PyMOL commands that place a pseudoatom at each C-alpha (Angstrom):
pseudoatom trace, name=CA, resn=UNK, resi=1, chain=A, elem=C, hetatm=0, pos=[-87.249, 40.741, 31.699]
pseudoatom trace, name=CA, resn=UNK, resi=2, chain=A, elem=C, hetatm=0, pos=[-87.154, 41.511, 27.988]
pseudoatom trace, name=CA, resn=UNK, resi=3, chain=A, elem=C, hetatm=0, pos=[-88.742, 44.564, 26.408]
pseudoatom trace, name=CA, resn=UNK, resi=4, chain=A, elem=C, hetatm=0, pos=[-90.187, 45.554, 29.785]
pseudoatom trace, name=CA, resn=UNK, resi=5, chain=A, elem=C, hetatm=0, pos=[-92.192, 42.351, 30.297]
pseudoatom trace, name=CA, resn=UNK, resi=6, chain=A, elem=C, hetatm=0, pos=[-91.831, 38.839, 31.675]
pseudoatom trace, name=CA, resn=UNK, resi=7, chain=A, elem=C, hetatm=0, pos=[-93.335, 35.652, 30.251]
pseudoatom trace, name=CA, resn=UNK, resi=8, chain=A, elem=C, hetatm=0, pos=[-95.157, 33.674, 32.963]
pseudoatom trace, name=CA, resn=UNK, resi=9, chain=A, elem=C, hetatm=0, pos=[-96.469, 30.118, 32.732]
pseudoatom trace, name=CA, resn=UNK, resi=10, chain=A, elem=C, hetatm=0, pos=[-99.249, 28.840, 34.995]
pseudoatom trace, name=CA, resn=UNK, resi=11, chain=A, elem=C, hetatm=0, pos=[-99.628, 25.107, 35.517]
pseudoatom trace, name=CA, resn=UNK, resi=12, chain=A, elem=C, hetatm=0, pos=[-101.838, 22.799, 37.557]
pseudoatom trace, name=CA, resn=UNK, resi=13, chain=A, elem=C, hetatm=0, pos=[-99.135, 20.125, 37.410]
pseudoatom trace, name=CA, resn=UNK, resi=14, chain=A, elem=C, hetatm=0, pos=[-97.148, 19.217, 40.465]
pseudoatom trace, name=CA, resn=UNK, resi=15, chain=A, elem=C, hetatm=0, pos=[-93.542, 20.383, 40.822]
pseudoatom trace, name=CA, resn=UNK, resi=16, chain=A, elem=C, hetatm=0, pos=[-92.166, 17.395, 38.912]
pseudoatom trace, name=CA, resn=UNK, resi=17, chain=A, elem=C, hetatm=0, pos=[-94.423, 18.319, 35.969]
pseudoatom trace, name=CA, resn=UNK, resi=18, chain=A, elem=C, hetatm=0, pos=[-93.081, 21.876, 35.988]
pseudoatom trace, name=CA, resn=UNK, resi=19, chain=A, elem=C, hetatm=0, pos=[-89.489, 20.629, 36.230]
pseudoatom trace, name=CA, resn=UNK, resi=20, chain=A, elem=C, hetatm=0, pos=[-90.117, 18.288, 33.287]
pseudoatom trace, name=CA, resn=UNK, resi=21, chain=A, elem=C, hetatm=0, pos=[-91.450, 21.196, 31.202]
pseudoatom trace, name=CA, resn=UNK, resi=22, chain=A, elem=C, hetatm=0, pos=[-88.379, 23.294, 32.038]
pseudoatom trace, name=CA, resn=UNK, resi=23, chain=A, elem=C, hetatm=0, pos=[-86.061, 20.458, 31.028]
pseudoatom trace, name=CA, resn=UNK, resi=24, chain=A, elem=C, hetatm=0, pos=[-88.014, 19.621, 27.874]
pseudoatom trace, name=CA, resn=UNK, resi=25, chain=A, elem=C, hetatm=0, pos=[-88.520, 23.163, 26.582]
pseudoatom trace, name=CA, resn=UNK, resi=26, chain=A, elem=C, hetatm=0, pos=[-85.551, 24.922, 28.178]
pseudoatom trace, name=CA, resn=UNK, resi=27, chain=A, elem=C, hetatm=0, pos=[-87.890, 27.457, 29.779]
pseudoatom trace, name=CA, resn=UNK, resi=28, chain=A, elem=C, hetatm=0, pos=[-86.064, 30.288, 31.506]
pseudoatom trace, name=CA, resn=UNK, resi=29, chain=A, elem=C, hetatm=0, pos=[-89.184, 32.068, 32.761]
pseudoatom trace, name=CA, resn=UNK, resi=30, chain=A, elem=C, hetatm=0, pos=[-91.245, 31.579, 35.926]
pseudoatom trace, name=CA, resn=UNK, resi=31, chain=A, elem=C, hetatm=0, pos=[-93.627, 28.637, 36.047]
pseudoatom trace, name=CA, resn=UNK, resi=32, chain=A, elem=C, hetatm=0, pos=[-96.301, 29.122, 38.685]
pseudoatom trace, name=CA, resn=UNK, resi=33, chain=A, elem=C, hetatm=0, pos=[-97.424, 25.624, 39.524]
pseudoatom trace, name=CA, resn=UNK, resi=34, chain=A, elem=C, hetatm=0, pos=[-100.103, 24.341, 41.843]
pseudoatom trace, name=CA, resn=UNK, resi=35, chain=A, elem=C, hetatm=0, pos=[-101.453, 20.835, 42.004]
pseudoatom trace, name=CA, resn=UNK, resi=36, chain=A, elem=C, hetatm=0, pos=[-103.375, 21.214, 45.271]
pseudoatom trace, name=CA, resn=UNK, resi=37, chain=A, elem=C, hetatm=0, pos=[-104.540, 24.830, 45.219]
pseudoatom trace, name=CA, resn=UNK, resi=38, chain=A, elem=C, hetatm=0, pos=[-106.225, 26.411, 42.216]
pseudoatom trace, name=CA, resn=UNK, resi=39, chain=A, elem=C, hetatm=0, pos=[-105.802, 30.002, 43.522]
pseudoatom trace, name=CA, resn=UNK, resi=40, chain=A, elem=C, hetatm=0, pos=[-103.047, 30.973, 41.054]
pseudoatom trace, name=CA, resn=UNK, resi=41, chain=A, elem=C, hetatm=0, pos=[-104.752, 29.810, 37.841]
pseudoatom trace, name=CA, resn=UNK, resi=42, chain=A, elem=C, hetatm=0, pos=[-108.046, 31.194, 39.175]
pseudoatom trace, name=CA, resn=UNK, resi=43, chain=A, elem=C, hetatm=0, pos=[-106.407, 34.594, 39.736]
pseudoatom trace, name=CA, resn=UNK, resi=44, chain=A, elem=C, hetatm=0, pos=[-105.301, 34.585, 36.081]
pseudoatom trace, name=CA, resn=UNK, resi=45, chain=A, elem=C, hetatm=0, pos=[-108.797, 33.523, 34.972]
pseudoatom trace, name=CA, resn=UNK, resi=46, chain=A, elem=C, hetatm=0, pos=[-107.651, 30.294, 33.334]
pseudoatom trace, name=CA, resn=UNK, resi=47, chain=A, elem=C, hetatm=0, pos=[-108.779, 27.582, 35.751]
pseudoatom trace, name=CA, resn=UNK, resi=48, chain=A, elem=C, hetatm=0, pos=[-111.334, 24.962, 34.732]
pseudoatom trace, name=CA, resn=UNK, resi=49, chain=A, elem=C, hetatm=0, pos=[-112.479, 26.783, 31.585]
pseudoatom trace, name=CA, resn=UNK, resi=50, chain=A, elem=C, hetatm=0, pos=[-113.313, 23.438, 29.962]
pseudoatom trace, name=CA, resn=UNK, resi=51, chain=A, elem=C, hetatm=0, pos=[-114.634, 21.657, 33.075]
pseudoatom trace, name=CA, resn=UNK, resi=52, chain=A, elem=C, hetatm=0, pos=[-111.466, 19.593, 33.413]
pseudoatom trace, name=CA, resn=UNK, resi=53, chain=A, elem=C, hetatm=0, pos=[-110.108, 21.006, 36.689]
pseudoatom trace, name=CA, resn=UNK, resi=54, chain=A, elem=C, hetatm=0, pos=[-106.946, 22.204, 34.936]
pseudoatom trace, name=CA, resn=UNK, resi=55, chain=A, elem=C, hetatm=0, pos=[-105.362, 25.505, 33.960]
pseudoatom trace, name=CA, resn=UNK, resi=56, chain=A, elem=C, hetatm=0, pos=[-105.887, 26.227, 30.262]
pseudoatom trace, name=CA, resn=UNK, resi=57, chain=A, elem=C, hetatm=0, pos=[-102.784, 26.481, 28.088]
pseudoatom trace, name=CA, resn=UNK, resi=58, chain=A, elem=C, hetatm=0, pos=[-102.202, 30.226, 28.197]
pseudoatom trace, name=CA, resn=UNK, resi=59, chain=A, elem=C, hetatm=0, pos=[-99.452, 32.802, 27.781]
pseudoatom trace, name=CA, resn=UNK, resi=60, chain=A, elem=C, hetatm=0, pos=[-99.172, 36.048, 29.746]
pseudoatom trace, name=CA, resn=UNK, resi=61, chain=A, elem=C, hetatm=0, pos=[-96.791, 38.948, 29.312]
pseudoatom trace, name=CA, resn=UNK, resi=62, chain=A, elem=C, hetatm=0, pos=[-96.504, 40.781, 32.631]
pseudoatom trace, name=CA, resn=UNK, resi=63, chain=A, elem=C, hetatm=0, pos=[-94.993, 44.269, 32.878]
pseudoatom trace, name=CA, resn=UNK, resi=64, chain=A, elem=C, hetatm=0, pos=[-92.521, 45.459, 35.495]
pseudoatom trace, name=CA, resn=UNK, resi=65, chain=A, elem=C, hetatm=0, pos=[-95.517, 47.002, 37.276]
pseudoatom trace, name=CA, resn=UNK, resi=66, chain=A, elem=C, hetatm=0, pos=[-97.168, 43.537, 37.443]
pseudoatom trace, name=CA, resn=UNK, resi=67, chain=A, elem=C, hetatm=0, pos=[-99.844, 44.468, 34.916]
pseudoatom trace, name=CA, resn=UNK, resi=68, chain=A, elem=C, hetatm=0, pos=[-100.899, 41.909, 32.319]
pseudoatom trace, name=CA, resn=UNK, resi=69, chain=A, elem=C, hetatm=0, pos=[-99.890, 43.570, 29.056]
pseudoatom trace, name=CA, resn=UNK, resi=70, chain=A, elem=C, hetatm=0, pos=[-100.943, 40.723, 26.737]
pseudoatom trace, name=CA, resn=UNK, resi=71, chain=A, elem=C, hetatm=0, pos=[-102.497, 37.299, 27.040]
pseudoatom trace, name=CA, resn=UNK, resi=72, chain=A, elem=C, hetatm=0, pos=[-103.431, 34.336, 24.931]
pseudoatom trace, name=CA, resn=UNK, resi=73, chain=A, elem=C, hetatm=0, pos=[-105.969, 32.023, 26.574]
pseudoatom trace, name=CA, resn=UNK, resi=74, chain=A, elem=C, hetatm=0, pos=[-106.044, 28.475, 25.229]
pseudoatom trace, name=CA, resn=UNK, resi=75, chain=A, elem=C, hetatm=0, pos=[-109.079, 27.533, 23.142]
pseudoatom trace, name=CA, resn=UNK, resi=76, chain=A, elem=C, hetatm=0, pos=[-108.639, 23.875, 24.171]
pseudoatom trace, name=CA, resn=UNK, resi=77, chain=A, elem=C, hetatm=0, pos=[-105.928, 21.653, 25.643]
pseudoatom trace, name=CA, resn=UNK, resi=78, chain=A, elem=C, hetatm=0, pos=[-104.054, 21.463, 22.310]
pseudoatom trace, name=CA, resn=UNK, resi=79, chain=A, elem=C, hetatm=0, pos=[-103.849, 25.243, 21.810]
pseudoatom trace, name=CA, resn=UNK, resi=80, chain=A, elem=C, hetatm=0, pos=[-100.350, 26.513, 21.029]
pseudoatom trace, name=CA, resn=UNK, resi=81, chain=A, elem=C, hetatm=0, pos=[-99.264, 30.113, 20.533]
pseudoatom trace, name=CA, resn=UNK, resi=82, chain=A, elem=C, hetatm=0, pos=[-96.817, 30.771, 17.721]
pseudoatom trace, name=CA, resn=UNK, resi=83, chain=A, elem=C, hetatm=0, pos=[-93.548, 32.023, 19.257]
pseudoatom trace, name=CA, resn=UNK, resi=84, chain=A, elem=C, hetatm=0, pos=[-93.493, 34.732, 16.581]
pseudoatom trace, name=CA, resn=UNK, resi=85, chain=A, elem=C, hetatm=0, pos=[-96.698, 36.166, 18.040]
pseudoatom trace, name=CA, resn=UNK, resi=86, chain=A, elem=C, hetatm=0, pos=[-95.083, 36.406, 21.479]
pseudoatom trace, name=CA, resn=UNK, resi=87, chain=A, elem=C, hetatm=0, pos=[-91.976, 38.047, 20.042]
pseudoatom trace, name=CA, resn=UNK, resi=88, chain=A, elem=C, hetatm=0, pos=[-94.154, 40.509, 18.130]
pseudoatom trace, name=CA, resn=UNK, resi=89, chain=A, elem=C, hetatm=0, pos=[-96.042, 41.428, 21.298]
pseudoatom trace, name=CA, resn=UNK, resi=90, chain=A, elem=C, hetatm=0, pos=[-92.796, 41.853, 23.241]
pseudoatom trace, name=CA, resn=UNK, resi=91, chain=A, elem=C, hetatm=0, pos=[-91.530, 44.148, 20.488]
pseudoatom trace, name=CA, resn=UNK, resi=92, chain=A, elem=C, hetatm=0, pos=[-94.678, 46.244, 20.671]
pseudoatom trace, name=CA, resn=UNK, resi=93, chain=A, elem=C, hetatm=0, pos=[-94.246, 46.586, 24.437]
pseudoatom trace, name=CA, resn=UNK, resi=94, chain=A, elem=C, hetatm=0, pos=[-90.663, 47.738, 23.988]
pseudoatom trace, name=CA, resn=UNK, resi=95, chain=A, elem=C, hetatm=0, pos=[-91.548, 50.314, 21.310]
for i in range(1, 95): cmd.bond("trace and resi %d" % i, "trace and resi %d" % (i + 1))
show_as sticks, trace
zoom trace
């Protein structure tokens, strides 16, 4: 938990997909994955936004009180958030 928030990833991949992402990107934050149950991405409001049955590429900063402090919802499957934007938001949370 940095600056009073945690980065959380939500994926509709199976566990091997999540493990691959961790290995590839060196992620040290929780990845909530679900390949058979869409309840988690639905609860974050990012499931099937483009009619593809997948979770949209999105970033959430979650506070210690489990409140979503900031989010970036993917505009399409190629959407990427600049890491500087995440760091800026974390800094604002810690101010």
